[in-house]
C-alpha positions as CSV (number, residue, x, y, z in Angstrom):
1,M,217.9,88.9,219.1
2,S,220.4,86.5,220.6
3,L,223.5,88.3,221.9
4,D,225.2,85.3,223.6
5,K,228.5,83.6,222.9
6,T,227.0,80.7,221.0
7,W,228.6,80.3,217.6
8,T,227.3,78.7,214.4
9,Y,229.7,76.7,212.3
10,H,229.1,76.7,208.5
11,I,230.3,74.4,205.8
12,D,232.1,76.4,203.1
13,N,233.6,73.9,200.7
14,H,233.5,76.3,197.8
15,F,236.2,78.5,199.3
16,A,238.2,75.5,200.6
17,T,238.1,73.9,197.2
18,D,239.2,77.1,195.5
19,F,242.2,77.3,197.9
20,L,243.2,73.7,197.8
21,T,242.9,73.3,194.0
22,T,245.5,76.1,193.3
23,S,248.8,74.6,192.3
24,H,251.3,74.9,195.1
25,P,254.2,72.6,195.6
26,N,253.9,72.5,199.3
27,F,250.3,71.6,199.8
28,S,251.2,68.1,200.7
29,S,252.8,69.4,203.9
30,L,249.4,70.1,205.3
31,F,248.2,66.5,205.1
32,P,249.5,63.6,207.2
33,P,250.7,60.3,205.9
34,A,248.3,57.4,205.3
35,P,246.3,56.2,208.3
36,Q,247.7,53.7,210.7
37,T,244.5,51.8,211.8
38,Q,246.4,49.8,214.4
39,Q,246.4,52.9,216.6
40,L,242.5,52.8,216.8
41,C,240.4,50.5,218.9
42,R,238.0,48.2,217.1
43,R,235.0,50.5,217.9
44,C,236.7,53.6,216.5
45,R,237.4,51.8,213.3
46,Q,233.7,51.2,212.8
47,L,232.2,54.4,214.1
48,D,229.1,55.9,212.4
49,Y,229.9,59.5,211.5
50,S,226.6,60.4,210.0
51,A,225.2,63.7,211.1
52,G,223.2,63.6,214.4
53,A,224.3,60.1,215.2
54,I,225.7,59.3,218.7
55,V,229.4,58.6,217.9
56,W,230.4,57.8,221.4
57,R,228.4,56.8,224.4
58,E,230.8,55.8,227.2
59,R,231.7,56.5,230.7
60,L,234.5,59.0,231.2
61,S,236.5,56.4,233.0
62,E,236.1,54.0,230.1
63,I,237.2,56.7,227.7
64,Q,240.3,57.3,229.8
65,E,241.1,53.6,229.9
66,T,240.8,53.1,226.2
67,S,242.8,56.3,225.5
68,R,246.0,54.3,226.5
69,T,245.8,52.2,223.3
70,C,243.5,54.2,221.0
71,Q,244.6,57.5,219.4
72,L,241.1,58.7,218.8
73,H,240.0,58.1,222.4
74,K,243.2,59.9,223.5
75,I,242.3,63.2,221.8
76,L,238.7,62.8,223.0
77,H,239.8,62.3,226.6
78,K,242.1,65.3,226.3
79,A,239.2,67.4,225.1
80,L,236.9,66.2,227.8
81,T,239.3,67.1,230.6
82,T,239.1,70.8,229.8
83,A,236.0,70.9,232.1
84,P,235.4,69.3,235.4
85,R,233.5,66.0,235.0
86,N,232.7,62.9,237.1
87,P,234.5,59.7,236.0
88,V,231.3,57.8,236.3
89,D,229.4,60.2,234.0
90,T,228.2,58.7,230.7
91,I,229.5,60.9,227.9
92,E,227.4,61.1,224.7
93,V,229.2,62.7,221.8
94,Q,227.4,63.4,218.5
95,R,228.4,65.1,215.2
96,R,226.7,68.3,214.1
97,G,228.1,69.6,210.9
98,T,231.9,69.8,211.0
99,N,232.2,69.3,214.8
100,F,231.7,66.7,217.6
101,Y,229.7,68.0,220.6
102,V,229.2,66.5,224.0
103,K,225.4,66.3,224.5
104,G,224.1,69.4,226.2
105,E,227.2,71.6,225.4
106,S,227.4,74.4,222.9
107,S,231.2,74.4,222.3
108,P,232.8,71.7,220.1
109,A,234.8,68.9,221.8
110,L,236.5,67.9,218.5
111,S,236.3,69.0,214.9
112,I,236.3,66.9,211.7
113,C,237.4,67.7,208.2
114,Q,238.0,65.8,205.0
115,S,240.5,66.0,202.2
116,L,239.7,66.7,198.5
117,P,239.5,63.8,196.1
118,Q,242.7,63.2,194.2
119,S,241.2,64.4,191.0
120,Q,240.5,67.8,192.5
121,S,243.9,68.5,194.0
122,G,246.2,70.9,192.2
123,T,248.7,68.2,191.4
124,K,247.8,64.5,191.1
125,D,250.4,63.4,193.7
126,E,250.0,66.3,196.1
127,L,247.8,64.5,198.6
128,P,248.5,61.1,200.1
129,T,246.1,58.4,199.2
130,V,244.5,55.6,201.3
131,P,243.0,52.3,200.1
132,P,239.2,52.3,200.0
133,S,237.7,51.1,203.4
134,T,235.3,48.3,203.2
135,N,233.6,49.7,206.4
136,S,233.5,53.3,205.3
137,K,230.2,55.0,205.6
138,H,229.1,58.0,203.6
139,V,230.1,61.2,205.4
140,D,228.0,64.2,204.3
141,N,228.3,67.9,205.3
142,I,231.9,67.8,206.5
143,Q,234.3,70.7,205.9
144,V,237.0,70.2,203.4
145,G,240.2,71.2,205.2
146,Y,243.6,70.1,206.6
147,P,244.6,69.0,210.1
148,L,248.0,70.7,209.9
149,L,248.3,74.5,209.8
150,P,250.6,76.0,207.2
151,E,254.0,77.1,208.4
152,I,253.8,80.6,209.8
153,A,254.8,83.3,207.2
154,S,255.2,80.6,204.5
155,P,254.0,81.1,200.9
156,I,251.0,78.9,201.5
157,Y,250.2,80.9,204.7
158,F,250.1,84.2,202.8
159,S,248.4,82.8,199.8
160,L,245.4,82.0,202.0
161,M,245.3,85.6,203.2
162,N,245.5,86.9,199.7
163,L,242.6,84.6,198.7
164,W,240.5,85.9,201.6
165,L,241.0,89.4,200.3
166,Q,240.4,88.5,196.7
167,Q,237.2,86.6,197.4
168,C,236.0,89.5,199.6
169,D,236.8,92.1,197.0
170,K,235.0,90.0,194.4
171,S,232.0,88.7,196.3
172,H,231.2,91.1,199.2
173,P,230.3,94.6,197.9
174,Q,229.3,95.5,201.4
175,C,232.9,95.0,202.6
176,H,234.8,96.5,199.6
177,K,234.5,100.0,198.1
178,D,236.6,101.4,195.3
179,P,239.3,103.8,196.7
180,P,237.9,106.9,195.0
181,A,234.6,106.5,196.9
182,L,236.4,105.6,200.1
183,I,239.3,107.9,201.0
184,T,237.6,111.1,202.1
185,R,240.3,112.1,204.6
186,P,243.4,110.0,204.4
187,P,245.6,109.6,207.5
188,T,248.0,112.5,208.0
189,R,251.0,110.2,207.7
190,L,251.7,106.7,206.5
191,V,254.6,104.3,206.6
192,D,255.9,103.9,203.0
193,I,257.4,100.4,202.8
194,S,260.0,98.8,200.5
195,P,262.1,95.7,201.3
196,S,265.2,97.7,202.1
197,K,263.8,100.9,203.7
198,V,260.7,102.4,205.4
199,R,259.9,106.0,205.8
200,L,257.2,108.3,206.9
201,V,255.3,110.2,204.3
202,L,252.7,113.0,204.5
203,T,249.7,112.0,202.5
204,A,249.3,115.7,201.6
205,D,252.5,115.4,199.6
206,L,251.3,112.4,197.6
207,A,250.2,113.0,194.0
208,R,246.4,113.2,193.3
209,E,246.4,109.9,191.5
210,Q,248.2,108.3,194.4
211,I,245.5,109.5,196.8
212,R,242.8,108.4,194.4
213,D,244.2,104.8,194.3
214,L,245.4,104.8,197.9
215,R,245.3,101.5,199.7
216,Y,246.9,101.1,203.1
217,L,246.8,98.6,205.9
218,A,246.4,99.6,209.5
219,L,248.0,97.8,212.5
220,S,246.0,97.2,215.7
221,H,248.4,96.2,218.4
222,P,249.3,96.4,222.1
223,W,252.1,98.7,223.1
224,G,253.1,96.8,226.2
225,S,255.2,98.2,229.1
226,N,258.3,100.1,228.4
227,P,260.7,98.4,229.2
228,P,260.9,95.7,227.9
229,N,259.0,97.0,224.8
230,D,260.5,99.7,222.6
231,H,257.5,101.8,221.6
232,F,259.7,103.5,218.9
233,C,257.5,106.6,219.0
234,T,257.7,109.5,216.5
235,D,258.2,112.9,218.1
236,W,259.2,116.3,216.7
237,N,262.9,115.6,217.2
238,N,263.0,112.4,215.1
239,I,260.2,112.9,212.6
240,G,262.5,114.6,210.0
241,S,265.0,111.7,209.8
242,R,262.1,109.2,209.7
243,M,260.8,111.0,206.6
244,D,264.1,111.4,204.9
245,P,266.3,109.4,204.6
246,G,264.0,106.9,206.4
247,L,264.8,103.8,208.4
248,D,266.3,100.4,207.9
249,P,263.5,97.9,208.8
250,S,265.8,96.0,211.0
251,V,265.8,98.8,213.6
252,L,262.1,98.6,214.1
253,P,260.6,96.6,217.0
254,K,259.5,93.0,216.1
255,T,255.8,93.6,216.0
256,F,256.3,96.4,213.5
257,R,258.6,94.3,211.4
258,D,256.0,91.5,211.3
259,A,253.4,94.0,210.2
260,I,255.7,95.1,207.4
261,K,256.2,91.5,206.3
262,V,252.5,91.0,206.2
263,T,251.9,94.2,204.2
264,L,254.5,93.3,201.6
265,A,253.2,89.7,201.3
266,L,249.7,91.0,200.6
267,G,251.1,93.2,197.9
268,H,250.8,96.6,199.5
269,R,253.0,99.6,200.0
270,Y,251.5,101.7,202.8
271,L,250.9,100.9,206.5
272,W,249.5,102.9,209.3
273,I,251.0,102.4,212.8
274,D,249.8,104.7,215.6
275,S,253.1,105.3,217.4
276,L,254.9,106.0,214.1
277,C,252.3,108.0,212.3
278,I,251.1,110.1,215.2
279,V,253.5,112.5,216.8
280,Q,253.7,111.5,220.4
281,G,254.5,113.5,223.6
282,E,252.8,116.4,225.3
283,D,253.6,118.7,222.4
284,G,252.5,116.0,219.8
285,D,249.4,115.9,217.7
286,F,247.6,113.1,219.3
287,Q,244.6,115.2,220.5
288,E,244.0,116.3,216.9
289,E,244.7,112.9,215.3
290,A,242.5,111.1,217.8
291,K,239.4,112.8,216.3
292,Y,240.1,111.0,213.0
293,M,240.6,107.4,214.3
294,E,237.2,106.5,212.8
295,A,238.5,107.4,209.3
296,V,241.8,105.7,209.7
297,F,240.4,102.3,210.4
298,S,237.2,102.5,208.3
299,Q,239.2,103.6,205.3
300,A,242.0,101.0,205.6
301,Y,242.0,98.3,202.9
302,C,242.5,95.8,205.7
303,V,243.4,95.8,209.4
304,I,246.2,93.7,210.8
305,A,245.4,92.7,214.4
306,A,248.4,91.5,216.3
307,S,246.2,89.5,218.8
308,R,249.0,87.3,220.1
309,A,251.5,90.1,220.6
310,T,252.2,91.3,224.1
311,G,253.9,94.5,223.1
312,T,255.7,96.3,220.3
313,S,258.8,94.1,220.7
314,S,257.2,90.7,220.9
315,G,256.1,90.1,217.3
316,F,253.1,88.0,216.2
317,L,254.5,85.7,213.5
318,Q,255.7,82.9,215.8
319,P,255.1,79.2,215.3
320,R,251.7,77.9,216.6
321,P,251.3,74.9,219.0
322,P,251.0,71.6,217.1
323,R,247.5,70.3,216.7
324,D,246.4,66.8,217.8
325,F,244.5,64.8,215.1
326,V,243.8,61.3,213.9
327,T,243.7,60.3,210.2
328,L,240.9,57.8,209.3
329,E,240.0,55.8,206.2
330,Y,237.2,57.3,204.3
331,A,237.1,56.3,200.6
332,A,239.4,56.0,197.6
333,G,241.5,59.1,197.4
334,R,239.9,60.6,200.4
335,Q,240.8,61.0,204.0
336,L,239.0,62.0,207.1
337,Y,240.6,63.9,210.0
338,V,239.3,64.1,213.6
339,C,241.1,67.0,215.2
340,E,241.6,69.0,218.3
341,A,238.9,71.8,218.1
342,I,240.9,75.0,217.7
343,D,238.3,77.1,215.9
344,D,237.5,79.4,218.8
345,F,237.2,83.1,217.7
346,Q,235.5,83.9,221.0
347,E,238.4,82.7,223.1
348,D,241.3,83.6,220.8
349,V,240.1,87.0,219.7
350,I,237.0,88.5,221.4
351,D,238.1,87.4,224.9
352,G,241.8,87.6,224.0
353,P,244.4,90.0,225.5
354,L,244.4,92.5,222.6
355,N,240.6,92.9,222.7
356,K,240.9,93.9,226.4
357,R,242.4,97.2,225.2
358,G,240.0,100.1,225.1
359,W,241.0,101.5,221.7
360,V,240.6,98.1,220.0
361,L,236.8,97.9,220.3
362,Q,236.5,100.9,218.0
363,E,239.3,99.7,215.7
364,R,237.4,96.3,215.3
365,A,234.0,97.9,214.8
366,L,235.1,100.4,212.2
367,A,237.4,98.1,210.2
368,R,235.9,96.8,207.0
369,R,237.9,93.5,207.3
370,T,240.5,92.3,209.7
371,I,243.1,89.5,209.8
372,Y,243.8,88.4,213.4
373,F,247.1,86.7,214.3
374,T,246.5,84.6,217.4
375,E,248.5,82.0,219.2
376,A,246.3,79.1,218.0
377,Q,245.7,80.2,214.3
378,T,244.9,83.1,212.0
379,Y,241.4,84.4,211.5
380,W,239.7,86.5,208.9
381,E,236.7,88.7,209.7
382,C,234.5,90.7,207.3
383,G,230.8,91.3,206.8
384,A,230.3,87.7,205.7
385,G,231.5,86.2,209.0
386,I,234.6,84.6,210.4
387,H,237.0,82.4,208.3
388,C,239.5,80.3,210.2
389,E,242.9,79.2,208.9
390,T,241.6,75.7,209.2
391,L,239.1,76.7,206.4
392,T,236.1,76.6,208.8
393,K,233.5,79.4,208.7
394,M,231.8,80.8,211.8
395,T,229.1,83.3,212.6
396,N,227.6,84.9,215.8
397,R,224.9,87.5,216.0
398,R,226.8,89.6,218.6
399,A,230.0,89.4,216.7
400,S,228.3,90.4,213.4
401,F,227.3,93.7,215.1
402,L,231.0,94.6,215.6
403,G,232.2,92.9,212.4
404,D,229.8,94.9,210.3
405,P,231.9,96.6,207.6
406,N,229.5,99.4,207.5
407,F,229.0,99.7,211.2
408,P,226.3,100.0,212.5
409,Q,224.2,98.8,209.5
410,V,223.2,95.7,211.4
411,A,221.8,97.9,214.2
412,I,219.9,100.1,211.7
413,Q,218.1,97.1,210.4
414,S,217.1,95.9,213.9
415,T,214.0,96.6,215.9
416,R,214.0,99.4,218.5
417,G,214.4,96.9,221.3
418,D,217.3,95.3,219.5
419,K,219.0,98.7,219.0
420,I,218.8,99.2,222.8
421,R,220.2,95.8,223.6
422,L,223.0,96.3,221.1
423,Y,224.2,99.7,222.3
424,E,223.9,98.5,226.0
425,S,225.9,95.4,225.2
426,L,228.5,97.5,223.4
427,Y,228.9,100.1,226.2
428,Q,229.0,97.5,228.9
429,M,231.7,95.6,227.0
430,Y,233.7,98.9,226.5
431,S,233.4,99.9,230.2
432,R,235.4,96.7,231.1
433,L,238.3,97.4,228.8
434,Q,241.8,98.6,229.8
435,F,243.7,101.8,229.1
436,T,247.3,102.8,229.5
437,K,245.9,106.3,229.9
438,I,242.5,106.0,231.6
439,W,241.6,109.5,230.4
440,D,241.4,108.2,226.9
441,R,238.1,106.4,227.9
442,P,235.8,109.0,226.3
443,I,237.7,109.6,223.1
444,A,238.7,106.0,222.3
445,I,235.0,105.3,221.4
446,A,234.1,108.7,220.0
447,G,234.2,107.7,216.4
448,L,232.1,104.6,217.0
449,E,229.6,106.6,219.0
450,Q,229.2,109.2,216.3
451,R,228.4,106.4,213.9
452,L,225.6,105.2,216.2
453,V,224.2,108.7,216.8
454,A,223.9,109.2,213.0
455,A,222.5,105.7,212.4
456,F,219.9,106.2,215.1
457,N,219.0,109.6,213.6
458,T,219.4,111.4,216.9
459,H,222.0,113.3,218.9
460,G,224.2,112.2,221.7
461,G,227.6,112.1,223.3
462,Y,229.5,110.9,226.3
463,G,227.7,107.5,226.2
464,V,224.2,108.9,226.3
465,F,221.7,109.2,223.4
466,D,218.9,111.7,222.8
467,S,215.4,110.7,222.1
468,P,214.2,107.9,221.8
469,F,216.9,106.4,223.9
470,F,217.6,109.3,226.3
471,G,216.1,107.9,229.5
472,R,217.4,104.4,229.2
473,S,220.9,105.5,228.3
474,L,220.9,108.0,231.1
475,L,220.1,105.3,233.6
476,W,223.4,103.4,233.5
477,Q,224.6,102.1,236.8
478,R,227.7,100.7,238.4
479,D,227.8,97.0,237.6
480,E,227.4,95.4,241.0
481,S,228.4,92.0,239.7
482,A,231.9,93.4,239.0
483,G,232.5,93.7,242.7
484,T,234.2,97.1,242.4
485,S,233.3,100.7,242.8
486,M,233.7,103.4,240.1
487,T,236.3,106.0,240.4
488,R,236.1,109.5,239.0
489,I,238.8,110.0,236.3
490,H,241.1,113.0,236.7
491,F,241.5,114.4,233.2
492,P,244.8,116.2,232.4
493,R,244.6,119.9,231.5
494,E,245.6,119.3,227.9
495,Q,242.4,117.1,227.5
496,R,240.3,120.0,226.4
497,Y,236.8,118.4,226.5
498,N,234.7,118.3,229.7
499,V,233.2,115.0,230.7
500,P,230.1,115.5,232.8
501,S,229.2,113.5,235.9
502,W,226.0,112.1,234.3
503,S,228.3,110.2,231.8
504,W,229.8,106.8,232.7
505,M,232.8,108.0,230.6
506,A,233.7,110.2,233.5
507,Y,234.5,107.2,235.7
508,E,236.8,104.2,235.7
509,G,234.9,100.9,236.2
510,A,232.3,98.5,234.7
511,I,228.7,99.6,234.1
512,S,225.4,97.9,233.3
513,F,222.0,99.4,232.6
514,M,218.7,99.2,234.5
515,D,216.7,96.3,233.2
516,L,213.6,98.2,232.3
517,P,210.7,96.6,230.4
518,F,210.1,97.8,226.8
519,D,206.9,99.9,226.6
520,G,206.6,99.6,230.3
521,I,207.9,103.1,231.3
522,D,206.4,106.5,231.2
523,W,209.3,108.9,230.5
524,L,208.9,112.2,232.3
525,Y,211.3,114.5,230.5
526,S,208.8,117.3,230.0
527,A,207.1,117.0,233.4
528,E,210.5,117.1,235.2
529,G,212.0,119.8,232.9
530,L,214.7,117.3,232.0
531,V,216.6,118.7,229.0
532,P,219.8,117.2,227.5
533,P,222.7,119.3,226.5
534,W,221.6,119.0,222.8
535,G,218.8,121.5,223.5
536,S,215.7,119.3,223.1
537,T,214.6,115.7,223.1
538,T,213.6,115.8,219.5
539,Y,216.0,115.5,216.5
540,T,217.1,118.7,214.9
541,T,219.8,119.0,212.2
542,T,221.5,121.9,214.0
543,A,222.6,120.2,217.2
544,S,226.2,119.3,217.1
545,S,227.3,118.3,220.6
546,H,229.2,115.0,220.8
547,T,232.1,113.5,222.7
548,G,235.2,115.5,222.3
549,N,233.4,118.6,221.0
550,T,234.7,121.5,223.1
551,D,232.3,124.1,221.7
552,E,229.1,122.9,223.4
553,H,228.1,122.8,227.0
554,T,227.7,119.4,228.7
555,F,225.2,120.0,231.5
556,L,221.7,118.7,231.8
557,R,218.8,120.9,233.0
558,A,216.3,119.2,235.3
559,R,214.1,119.5,238.3
560,V,215.9,118.2,241.5
561,R,213.6,116.7,244.1
562,D,214.1,115.7,247.7
563,F,213.8,112.2,249.1
564,T,211.1,111.8,251.7
565,D,212.7,108.8,253.4
566,L,216.3,108.2,252.2
567,M,217.2,105.8,255.0
568,T,214.5,103.3,254.0
569,G,214.8,104.0,250.3
570,S,218.6,103.6,250.2
571,T,218.2,99.9,249.5
572,G,217.1,100.9,246.0
573,I,220.0,103.2,245.3
574,I,223.2,102.1,243.5
575,Y,225.9,104.6,244.2
576,D,228.6,105.0,241.5
577,A,231.4,105.1,244.1
578,G,230.0,102.1,246.0
579,S,227.7,101.6,249.0
580,Q,230.0,103.4,251.3
581,Y,229.1,106.6,249.5
582,F,225.7,106.5,251.2
583,L,227.3,107.2,254.6
584,Q,229.1,110.3,253.3
585,E,226.3,111.9,251.2
586,K,223.0,110.8,252.7
587,K,222.2,114.2,254.0
588,R,222.8,116.0,250.7
589,A,221.4,113.5,248.2
590,K,218.5,114.5,246.0
591,C,217.2,113.0,242.8
592,V,216.1,113.7,239.2
593,V,213.1,111.6,238.1
594,V,213.7,110.2,234.6
595,G,210.7,107.9,234.3
596,K,208.2,105.8,236.2
597,Q,206.6,102.4,235.8
598,K,203.3,102.4,233.9
599,S,200.5,101.9,236.3
600,K,198.5,98.7,236.3
601,S,195.1,98.1,237.8
602,G,195.0,101.6,239.3
603,T,198.2,101.2,241.3
604,T,199.5,104.7,242.3
605,N,202.7,104.0,244.2
606,V,204.6,102.7,241.2
607,H,208.4,102.6,240.9
608,H,210.2,105.7,239.8
609,Y,213.6,105.6,238.1
610,V,215.9,108.4,239.0
611,I,219.5,109.6,238.9
612,V,220.8,110.5,242.4
613,V,222.6,113.9,242.7
614,V,224.4,116.0,245.3
615,P,225.3,119.7,245.2
616,K,228.4,120.4,243.3
617,D,231.2,121.7,245.5
618,G,232.1,125.3,244.9
619,K,229.6,125.8,242.1
620,D,225.9,126.2,241.6
621,G,224.2,123.1,240.4
622,Y,224.5,119.4,241.0
623,E,226.4,116.3,239.9
624,R,225.4,112.7,239.6
625,V,226.4,110.1,242.3
626,G,224.2,107.2,241.4
627,V,220.8,105.8,240.2
628,A,217.8,104.4,242.0
629,A,214.6,102.5,241.4
630,L,212.2,103.5,244.2
631,P,208.5,103.5,245.0
632,G,207.1,107.0,244.3
633,N,206.3,107.7,248.0
634,Y,210.0,107.9,248.7
635,I,210.2,111.0,246.5
636,R,208.7,114.4,247.2
637,Q,206.1,114.8,244.5
638,G,204.1,117.8,243.1
639,G,205.5,121.0,241.8
640,E,208.3,121.2,244.4
641,G,211.9,121.1,243.5
642,E,214.3,123.5,241.8
643,I,215.1,123.6,238.1
644,T,218.9,123.5,238.0
645,M,221.9,122.2,236.1
646,I,223.5,118.7,236.4
647,F,227.1,119.0,235.5
């Protein structure tokens, strides 16, 4: 299974045609005036746009020179300068589908779209016309679309979002469920919206028929620093007035006002916003409500992701940067547009600032569908893939794992090896995310983790799964490529769950996993007395321990062994706190053998895979300080070693 950042672009002219054939008086604003061919060089007026053909083959210096007089060369040169290149390099550009690519590169340099014929547009005179070109070639497999984005928050803009929702409701049963089958535990509170007033409501006070038909949107957003952002938190002192008489929308911070505008434009009444709907502060109900984040986002009719917002006061419905494009002659009543490539869900969303927040990974994975408001454009994500505001459709295998509306259905349908790579990729990604309160690290992924545990038909918690993934998930390690050490998190007293040292959730810092061959490891749980906190390494329906559950113990039971030559073997150890930890703890370090390499050709001194432990200060038992891959002769073998607890 490919889990890279390579995206596939699909032609979806059925949806584009549906959208552009609806009668709307302002559709003409999305299309430029008739082409001005004098702005193109002779070669660009006669280009072969057929799929797979080399459209340009020129030196970069020649492209730069021609860009002074040719509009098409100008936007091509601008696209090429985003990466370092040698001016004498020969650049070959070919069309694949609805994009132009530089040979050997996976990201588009430019995109291309075409208008609808006049006869298909909603109003005969909506779209500008061009005379038929005597040199025009047949252009197949090009996305129908427009080079100019709709004005932000305009009727056209919101009509596209409504069509996304309508089409998903109609055609994607995996993404949409009827409310009666969906709302099992509604959010405790919602924001009830009208144009003139907003107020908090307790869902327990709603009538039964209102709960039965309840549809609400949920906002995913950054809080930002305060100041300058007004977090506008609900607490026990102001919750009464926010419920009755409520609030004038104008007093809300801009990001919340924009979310209300979107909610009303999509025809909905209820909205969930964390800082409003959860009582904040030390005496608030966050600890209780955090347990149900999984339900809040998975039951939402749609999630609004304020990807371009920098905080609660910034808003996300601002104008977008203008897009460069060139209009070309195509055929009677048709136009072709070569445009700046702005369809980049990876850059705008996945690698964007909002998705660097720890809580957002779970919010994205558990949402059935999400609308992302980014600086470049607006995106739609559901189980069928990504739709761009430009009307392009995109898919990516890794993104589909998190975009799965019934997460983790994609993982369930995968092979065992793919399941391993998926959860490893997920946890590695999560470990790099940012938190305003770092002690939220275990709980901000708890709902998602419980979904994985159930889907894998096993038990688990704190980032570790029981059989058949116990050994691999236990052998996480500090990511040496990140160049930083891991720091133990100091959890506040009010955080009632106990995060064990064998969990990466107990630390701040990036992780990776040992790269162990599939079917190449003998797991030694029984031989080493290694027992997870769930009681056994086989699935039972009675085990209930998971992240955030305070009723279960969180220690491992295992045989602790001595090293025979720690000084020599230290090269194979990765300490969680960094290499300097070796100097502090080399005299106390012991290990727990998790598995060993399967022997080949009678080899006896095979590699063993262990967690490194030291005695726990002031308490019987040990705690983890690292992992190691070492030849077996560096570890004291046989029946020696004490059976003890790893906290």
